[in-house]
N, C-alpha and C positions, 0 to 999 in steps of 0.2 A: 626917452629911450633912444639909444644910438641906432643909426640906420643899419648897421650890420648885425643887430641882435637876432636871436632866434625867434623872438615874438614878432608878429606882424605878417604881412602878406608876401614878403620877399624871400622867405626861406625856400630852399630847394629841396624837393622830395624826389626819391627814387620812384620810377614808374612801377606800379604793381606788376607782378609776374603774370603774364598772359595765361589764361587757363588752358590754352591749347599748346603751350610750350612743352616740349618733350622733357620728361623727368627721367634721368638715367636710372636704369635698374640697379639694385645693389650688386656690388661685385662679389663673385664667389671667393675672391682672394682679398685679403686685408694686409696692407703693408705696415709694418712697424719697424721703423728705422731702416735697416738694410735687409730685414727678413721678410720674406713673403709667407704669409700665414693663410691657412685655409680653415674653413669651418669643418670641424671633425664630423665624420659620418654618423657617429652614435650620439649626436648632440641631444636628441630627445631623451634618451635613457640617462644621460649625464645630468640633465636638468632635473628630471623626475627624481633620480636617486639623491641628488644633493638637497632638493626641497624636502624629501621625506626624512633624510638624516637630520635636517634642522627641525623637523617636527612641525612644519607649517603647511597650511592648505594652499591650494591654488588661489583662493580668494585672498588669503593673507599676503602671499607673495605678490599678487596683482596690485594690492593696495600699496605695498612697500615700493614697488617700482613704477606705479601709476600706469598699469596696463590691465586689460580685462582678463578675468579668470578664464573665459572661454578661449581666448587667444593662447594662454599658457597651455591649455589642454591640447590645442592643435600643435603646439611646439613639442610637447612631450610625446605625442603619438606619431610625430614625424610627418604630419600632413602639411606642415608649414615650416619654412626656414626663417630664422630670425635675420633681420637686416643687421648691419654692422653696429648701429647704435643700440638696438635692443640686445644684441648678444653681449655687448660691453656692460649694459646694465645688469644683465643676468649674471655675468662673470663676477661683477662687484658684489651683488646682493648675495649670491650663493657661494662665493669664494671658490670658483671653479675656472677651468680654462676651456673655452669653446673653440678658440682659434689656436691651431697648432702649426708647426712648420710642416711643409710637405713631406719631409723626411720622416717626421714622427707619425704622420698619417699613413704613410706607406709601410711602416714597420709593424709587422704583426705583433700582438701582445705575447710575451713569453709565457709559456705554460709552466706551472709549478707542480 
């Protein structure tokens, strides 16, 4: 085996992250390209409506996106906000938009 191979005792490893290292909280804004996007205020209702329209339970959705059904319940009732990664998984699985531009969020829905 050559001296520079990855097998053996001379390989370099990254130091594990210290457990007391601060982990930054998820940002309320999400940047996509040059757009600043925000989590829509009615995210819980949007998630629940989309799930029900697809005819799936919280358990089935949880299995699909590898998350606990109880966590989905917290999202749907608004007691928990999804982080960016989870919101993107939900957007993909449910075919919805949870991140919108600040302009869209500030514009009231038109009444018909």
